[in-house]
C-alpha positions as CSV (number, residue, x, y, z in Angstrom):
1,M,101.3,114.5,118.6
2,G,102.5,116.9,116.0
3,S,100.7,119.8,114.5
4,P,96.9,119.6,113.2
5,G,98.4,119.7,109.7
6,V,100.6,116.9,110.3
7,R,97.9,114.8,112.0
8,N,95.5,115.6,109.0
9,G,98.0,114.4,106.5
10,V,98.6,111.2,108.2
11,R,95.0,110.4,108.4
12,R,94.6,111.1,104.7
13,V,97.2,108.5,104.1
14,A,95.8,106.1,106.4
15,L,92.4,106.5,104.9
16,A,93.7,106.1,101.4
17,A,95.6,103.0,102.4
18,S,92.5,101.6,104.2
19,A,90.3,102.3,101.3
20,G,92.6,100.9,98.6
21,N,93.1,97.8,100.8
22,A,89.7,97.3,101.3
23,V,89.0,97.3,97.5
24,E,91.8,95.0,96.8
25,L,90.7,92.6,99.6
26,Y,87.0,92.8,98.5
27,D,88.6,91.4,95.2
28,F,90.5,88.7,96.8
29,L,87.9,87.7,99.5
30,L,84.9,87.7,97.3
31,Y,86.6,84.8,95.4
32,G,86.6,82.9,98.6
33,T,83.1,83.5,99.4
34,A,82.0,82.5,95.9
35,S,84.3,79.4,96.2
36,A,82.5,78.2,99.2
37,L,79.1,78.8,97.8
38,V,79.0,78.1,94.1
39,F,82.3,77.7,92.3
40,D,82.1,74.0,92.8
41,K,79.0,73.8,90.7
42,L,80.1,76.3,88.1
43,F,83.6,75.2,87.3
44,F,83.9,71.7,88.7
45,P,80.5,70.1,88.1
46,S,81.9,66.8,86.8
47,V,83.4,65.5,90.1
48,D,81.9,64.3,93.5
49,P,80.6,67.4,95.2
50,L,83.0,66.9,98.2
51,L,85.9,67.1,95.7
52,G,84.4,69.8,93.9
53,T,84.3,72.0,97.0
54,F,87.9,71.0,97.7
55,L,88.9,72.1,94.3
56,A,87.2,75.4,94.4
57,L,88.8,76.1,97.7
58,A,92.1,75.0,96.2
59,T,91.9,77.7,93.4
60,F,91.3,80.0,96.3
61,G,94.6,78.9,97.5
62,A,96.4,79.3,94.3
63,G,96.1,83.1,94.3
64,F,98.3,82.8,97.4
65,L,100.9,81.0,95.6
66,A,101.9,84.0,93.5
67,R,101.8,86.5,96.3
68,P,105.4,86.1,97.6
69,L,106.6,86.5,94.0
70,G,104.5,89.6,93.5
71,G,105.8,90.8,97.1
72,V,109.5,90.5,95.8
73,V,108.9,91.9,92.2
74,I,106.6,94.7,93.3
75,G,108.6,95.4,96.6
76,H,111.8,95.8,94.5
77,F,110.3,98.6,92.5
78,G,108.6,100.0,95.7
79,D,112.0,100.3,97.4
80,R,113.7,101.7,94.2
81,V,111.0,103.9,92.4
82,G,108.6,104.6,95.2
83,R,105.6,103.3,97.3
84,R,102.9,105.3,95.7
85,S,103.1,104.3,92.1
86,M,103.3,100.6,93.0
87,L,100.0,100.9,95.1
88,V,98.2,102.5,92.2
89,L,99.4,99.6,90.0
90,T,98.3,96.8,92.5
91,L,94.9,98.3,93.0
92,T,94.3,98.6,89.1
93,V,95.3,95.2,88.2
94,T,93.6,93.3,90.9
95,G,90.4,94.9,90.5
96,L,90.5,94.2,86.5
97,C,91.2,90.5,87.2
98,T,88.0,90.4,89.5
99,A,86.0,92.0,86.9
100,A,87.3,89.5,84.3
101,I,86.3,86.5,86.5
102,G,82.8,88.0,86.6
103,L,82.7,87.7,82.8
104,L,84.2,84.1,82.6
105,P,82.3,81.3,80.8
106,T,81.6,78.4,83.0
107,Y,82.4,74.7,82.6
108,D,78.9,73.9,80.9
109,S,79.9,76.6,78.2
110,I,83.6,75.8,77.4
111,G,84.6,72.7,79.5
112,V,87.8,72.5,81.0
113,A,89.1,75.8,79.8
114,A,86.8,77.5,82.2
115,P,88.7,76.2,85.3
116,I,91.9,76.8,83.7
117,L,91.2,80.5,82.9
118,L,89.8,81.0,86.4
119,L,93.2,79.7,87.8
120,C,95.2,82.0,85.6
121,L,93.3,85.0,86.6
122,R,93.5,84.1,90.2
123,L,97.3,83.7,89.9
124,V,97.6,87.2,88.3
125,Q,95.3,88.7,91.0
126,G,97.5,87.0,93.8
127,F,100.8,88.3,92.2
128,F,99.6,91.8,92.4
129,L,98.0,91.6,95.8
130,G,101.5,90.4,97.1
131,G,102.6,93.9,96.5
132,E,99.8,95.6,98.2
133,Q,99.3,95.1,101.8
134,G,102.9,95.2,102.9
135,G,103.3,98.6,100.7
136,A,100.2,99.9,102.1
137,A,101.1,99.4,105.7
138,L,104.6,100.6,105.5
139,M,103.2,103.9,103.6
140,V,101.1,104.8,106.5
141,V,103.7,103.7,109.1
142,E,106.3,106.0,107.4
143,H,103.9,109.0,107.5
144,A,102.9,108.4,111.1
145,P,104.5,109.9,114.4
146,P,106.5,107.4,116.1
147,N,104.2,107.3,119.2
148,R,101.3,106.5,116.8
149,T,102.6,104.0,114.3
150,G,100.5,101.2,115.7
151,W,97.3,103.1,115.7
152,Y,97.7,104.7,112.2
153,G,99.1,101.4,110.8
154,G,96.0,99.5,112.1
155,W,93.9,101.8,109.8
156,T,95.5,100.2,106.9
157,F,94.4,96.5,107.9
158,L,90.8,97.8,108.5
159,G,90.6,97.2,104.6
160,S,90.7,93.4,105.3
161,P,87.5,93.3,107.3
162,L,85.9,96.2,105.3
163,G,86.8,94.4,102.2
164,L,85.2,91.1,103.5
165,L,82.2,93.2,104.7
166,L,81.8,94.7,101.1
167,A,82.3,91.3,99.6
168,N,79.7,89.4,101.5
169,A,77.3,92.3,101.3
170,A,77.6,92.4,97.7
171,V,77.0,88.6,97.6
172,A,74.1,88.9,99.8
173,G,72.7,91.7,97.6
174,A,73.2,89.6,94.5
175,V,71.4,86.8,96.2
176,V,68.3,89.1,96.9
177,V,68.4,90.5,93.3
178,S,68.9,87.2,91.5
179,G,67.0,84.9,93.8
180,D,67.1,81.3,92.4
181,A,69.1,82.6,89.4
182,F,72.2,83.3,91.6
183,G,74.0,80.3,90.4
184,D,73.1,81.1,86.8
185,W,74.0,84.9,86.6
186,G,73.7,86.4,90.1
187,W,77.1,85.5,91.1
188,R,78.7,87.5,88.4
189,L,77.4,90.8,89.9
190,P,79.7,91.2,92.7
191,F,82.7,90.6,90.6
192,L,81.7,93.3,88.1
193,F,80.9,95.8,90.9
194,S,84.6,95.6,91.5
195,L,85.1,98.2,88.7
196,V,83.1,100.8,90.8
197,L,85.2,100.1,93.9
198,V,88.5,100.5,91.9
199,G,87.4,103.8,90.6
200,V,86.9,105.0,94.1
201,G,90.0,103.7,95.3
202,L,92.0,105.2,92.6
203,Y,90.6,108.5,93.3
204,V,91.5,108.4,96.9
205,R,94.9,106.9,96.6
206,L,96.1,109.3,93.8
207,G,95.7,112.2,96.1
208,V,98.4,110.9,98.6
209,A,102.0,112.0,98.7
210,E,105.0,109.7,98.6
211,S,106.4,108.4,101.8
212,P,108.7,111.0,103.5
213,Q,111.0,108.5,105.1
214,F,111.4,107.1,101.4
215,R,111.9,110.5,99.9
216,R,114.6,111.3,102.6
217,M,116.5,108.1,102.2
218,R,116.6,108.5,98.3
219,A,117.8,112.0,98.6
220,E,120.5,111.3,101.2
221,R,122.0,107.8,100.0
222,G,120.0,106.6,97.2
223,T,118.2,103.3,96.8
224,E,119.4,99.8,97.0
225,R,120.3,98.1,93.9
226,L,118.8,94.7,94.5
227,P,116.7,95.1,97.6
228,V,115.6,91.3,97.8
229,V,119.5,90.4,98.0
230,V,120.0,92.7,100.8
231,V,117.0,91.4,102.6
232,L,117.9,87.7,102.1
233,R,121.4,88.4,103.1
234,D,121.1,90.3,106.3
235,S,117.5,89.7,107.3
236,W,116.5,86.3,106.4
237,R,115.8,85.0,109.8
238,R,113.5,88.1,110.4
239,V,111.6,87.1,107.2
240,L,111.1,83.6,108.3
241,L,110.0,84.4,111.8
242,G,107.7,87.1,110.5
243,A,106.1,84.4,108.0
244,G,105.7,82.3,110.9
245,V,103.6,84.9,112.8
246,N,101.4,85.6,109.8
247,A,101.0,81.8,109.1
248,G,99.1,81.0,112.2
249,F,96.8,84.0,112.1
250,N,96.0,83.5,108.2
251,A,95.2,79.8,108.8
252,F,92.8,80.8,111.5
253,I,91.2,84.0,109.8
254,F,90.7,82.1,106.4
255,V,89.1,79.1,108.1
256,V,86.6,81.6,109.9
257,A,86.1,83.8,106.7
258,T,85.9,81.1,104.0
259,F,85.7,77.5,105.1
260,V,83.2,78.2,107.9
261,I,80.7,79.4,105.2
262,S,81.1,76.3,103.3
263,Y,80.9,74.1,106.5
264,G,77.9,75.7,107.8
265,T,75.9,75.8,104.6
266,K,77.1,72.3,103.2
267,Q,77.8,70.0,106.1
268,L,75.5,71.7,108.9
269,A,72.6,72.6,106.5
270,L,72.4,76.2,107.7
271,P,70.7,78.7,105.7
272,R,73.3,80.6,103.5
273,S,71.8,83.8,104.8
274,V,72.7,83.0,108.4
275,M,76.3,82.4,107.4
276,L,76.6,85.5,105.3
277,D,75.1,87.5,108.1
278,A,77.4,86.1,110.8
279,S,80.5,86.8,108.5
280,L,79.3,90.5,108.1
281,L,78.8,91.0,111.7
282,G,82.3,89.3,112.4
283,A,83.9,91.6,110.0
284,F,82.3,94.6,111.6
285,A,83.4,93.5,115.1
286,Q,87.1,93.2,113.7
287,V,87.0,96.7,112.5
288,L,86.5,98.0,116.1
289,A,88.8,95.4,117.4
290,I,91.7,96.2,115.1
291,L,91.6,99.7,116.2
292,G,91.6,98.8,119.8
293,F,94.4,96.5,119.9
294,A,96.4,98.6,117.2
295,R,96.2,101.6,119.7
296,L,97.0,99.3,122.8
297,S,100.2,98.1,121.1
298,D,101.5,101.8,121.1
299,R,101.1,101.7,124.7
300,V,102.2,98.4,125.9
301,G,104.2,97.0,123.1
302,R,103.5,94.8,120.0
303,L,104.6,91.7,121.8
304,P,102.1,91.5,124.8
305,V,99.2,92.3,122.4
306,M,100.0,90.0,119.4
307,L,101.2,87.1,122.0
308,G,97.7,87.3,123.7
309,G,96.2,87.1,120.2
310,A,98.2,84.1,119.2
311,V,97.2,82.2,122.5
312,F,93.6,83.2,121.7
313,L,93.7,81.5,118.4
314,A,95.0,78.3,120.1
315,L,92.2,78.3,122.8
316,Y,89.3,79.2,120.6
317,A,89.8,76.5,118.0
318,F,87.7,73.9,119.4
319,P,85.0,76.1,121.1
320,L,84.6,77.7,117.4
321,F,83.4,74.4,116.1
322,W,81.4,73.4,119.1
323,L,79.4,76.6,118.9
324,L,78.8,76.2,115.1
325,E,77.6,72.5,115.6
326,T,75.0,73.4,117.9
327,R,73.1,74.8,114.8
328,V,71.6,77.5,117.0
329,T,71.5,80.8,114.9
330,G,72.5,83.1,117.7
331,L,75.5,80.7,118.8
332,V,76.6,80.2,115.2
333,V,76.6,84.0,114.8
334,L,78.5,84.4,118.1
335,A,81.0,81.9,117.1
336,V,82.1,83.7,114.1
337,V,82.0,87.2,115.7
338,I,84.3,86.0,118.5
339,G,86.6,84.4,116.1
340,F,87.0,87.7,114.0
341,A,87.5,90.0,117.1
342,G,89.9,87.9,119.0
343,A,92.1,87.4,115.9
344,A,92.4,91.1,115.6
345,A,94.9,91.0,118.6
346,V,97.3,89.6,116.2
347,F,96.2,91.4,113.1
348,G,95.6,95.0,114.4
349,P,99.3,95.7,115.3
350,M,100.9,94.0,112.2
351,P,101.4,96.8,110.1
352,A,103.7,98.5,112.6
353,Y,105.2,95.3,113.6
354,Y,106.3,94.3,110.1
355,S,107.5,97.6,109.5
356,E,109.6,97.6,112.4
357,L,111.6,94.3,111.2
358,F,113.3,96.0,108.2
359,G,115.2,99.2,107.4
360,T,113.7,101.8,105.1
361,G,115.8,100.9,102.1
362,V,114.5,97.3,101.9
363,R,111.4,97.6,103.7
364,Y,108.9,97.3,101.0
365,T,110.7,94.1,99.8
366,G,111.2,92.7,103.3
367,V,107.7,93.5,104.6
368,S,106.1,92.0,101.5
369,L,108.1,88.9,101.3
370,S,107.8,88.1,105.0
371,Y,104.0,88.8,105.3
372,Q,103.2,87.2,102.0
373,L,105.1,84.0,102.7
374,G,103.1,83.6,105.9
375,A,99.8,84.2,103.9
376,V,100.7,81.3,101.6
377,L,101.6,78.9,104.3
378,G,98.7,79.8,106.4
379,G,95.7,81.5,104.3
380,G,96.5,79.9,101.0
381,L,96.5,76.4,102.3
382,S,93.8,76.5,105.3
383,P,90.5,76.3,103.5
384,A,91.6,73.5,101.4
385,A,93.4,71.8,104.1
386,A,90.4,72.4,106.4
387,Q,88.1,70.7,103.9
388,W,90.5,67.6,103.4
389,L,90.9,67.3,107.2
390,L,87.0,67.4,107.6
391,A,86.5,64.6,105.2
392,A,89.3,62.6,106.7
393,G,88.7,63.0,110.4
394,G,85.8,65.6,111.2
395,S,86.0,68.9,112.7
396,W,88.2,68.2,115.6
397,S,90.9,67.6,113.1
398,V,90.4,71.2,111.7
399,S,90.6,72.5,115.3
400,L,93.9,70.6,115.9
401,Y,95.2,72.1,112.6
402,L,94.3,75.6,113.9
403,V,96.0,74.9,117.3
404,V,99.2,73.8,115.5
405,G,99.3,77.2,113.3
406,A,98.7,79.3,116.6
407,A,101.7,77.4,118.4
408,V,103.9,78.4,115.2
409,S,102.9,82.2,115.5
410,T,103.4,81.9,119.3
411,A,106.9,80.6,119.1
412,C,107.9,83.0,116.3
413,L,106.7,86.1,118.3
414,L,108.6,84.9,121.4
415,V,111.9,84.5,119.2
416,V,111.5,88.0,117.7
417,G,110.5,89.7,120.9
418,E,109.5,93.2,121.1
419,T,109.9,95.4,118.1
420,R,108.4,98.9,119.3
421,R,111.5,99.9,121.0
422,S,113.8,99.2,118.0
423,A,111.7,101.2,115.5
């Protein structure tokens, strides 16, 4: 268990990683919520409404395209210079991009330049987020005692549901404050609020020491000159298999977190407040579930927990939409909450899982590249793909898409096998 001082130090690192990750995920996921609600009218008003929604969700996906490149570049410096400085950089730039989106003129003001500027900011935001999640995860794991890497690593990814919780709460608050003017100026408020969150995140993150494993490695044998070359030469199979694990999870969770809001409000004519409240409750449920599944993975291993989660993603793909299509408020909320909580079986152990795939000298690069490739293939494509599938074949085709993604995650988990013993 370690001394009280060691435990307190690990907890500070875990809280700092979670807080910083929450701020960055707030920035990233806020865009998804805004895309589902108003960006089609603000930035793509000249096209058919269904196409406008698709284009708005496609710009959400565009942010994912830059994430693997950001993971490689920032991972390179994280493996050579240090974890801490890169995590401060990613937090700062991501937050500034979010605030800049909140200041953008819309299509009515500057025409086609508006969506172009939106896309550019989204790409920069995605680039820097590409170096955040993997770095924050391994920073905690490298501080944690060997028998608690899953537990403390799980704290990092609490930032994802907490970021979503903050994003949807900010949007809900802006709706209350601006009322009918939400589409005119109210939507800007949550984006500008990012500056406050970045300040808080930096205050917490700057107080954390560098990873002890990285410091020890650098003192004993130095750092790799080109970490990405080493990763692609020695561990390319693990990069691809890790990407496959994340792809299925990301496809599912971003359909639940982003597409479902659009589907519920625009296709099922459910009140915006119902969908936002469902997402808020789902995010809260995921916080608790991440902690439970992360701790369980320290006891029984990563593979049984994550494999059970991947099977859940497949089994729940059709019931998710059956419950939504009842249009009964309680069942709609239940559908979203179950989706968020069940997916945490894959998500909670991920920080430890990915950190155990790669050695210390190339870990930042390897984790970031593998995780972010999966994010692109899964989360980046899923909201726009779901919108296209809905138009082409109905909600059953979206469910089938999620089943295929879950099958990919399941297969990749089985090929990699257990990682806990090899850590």
